[in-house]
N, C-alpha and C positions, 0 to 999 in steps of 0.2 A: 751541118754535120762536118766535123773536122776531117782532114785528110787521113789522119791515123785511124779514125773510126771507120771510114770508108774502106781503107785497106784491110782492116780486120773483117769486115762484112764480106768483101770480095774473097779473101782467103778462106773463110768459112764456107762460102758457096762452092768454090773450086774444090776444096777438100771433100765436101759432101758429095759432089757429083763424081769425083774420081773414085771415091770409096764405093759408091753404088756401082759404078762400072766394074771395078775390080771384083766385087762380090758376085756380080752376074757373070763375069768372065770365067771365074774359077770354080763356080758351083757345077757339079756334074749335071748332065742333061736330065738324068732320071729324077734328080731332086727338083729341077725346074718344072718337069712334067707333073710331078706329084703336087707341087705347090699350085700349079695351074688348075688341077682338079679339085683341090681341097682348101685352097687359100682364100685370101681376101677377094680376089677377082675371079673366082671360080665360075660365076654366072656369065662371064664373057666368052667362055669356050663354047664351041658349037655343041648343041645338045641334041641327042637323038630321041629323047623322051620329053614329055611336058615337064616343065619346071614346077616345083611345089609353090613357087612364089607368083606364078603367072595365073591370072584368073581363067577359069574354064567356062564353058558355055553355061553351065549350071549356076555358077557363082558370079558371073560377070555383072549382073544387075543388082546384086545385094548391096545394101547400104546407100544406094543412090537416092538422094532426095530425103533421106531419113535423118532426123536430128534428135 
């Protein structure tokens, strides 16, 4: 890889990281909270009720050993 190509890769990484930081720094907290509840990583928040994606005692064994 040439030095010029390496420079372009490094610039792209720095620009992407800094842009992500600026977006997070300037978004209002209410927007970040809403994204945490309804966004891509919503399942990472603490949950007070059972998740629809987690198996319950009634369905935990379904599909095991069946093909």
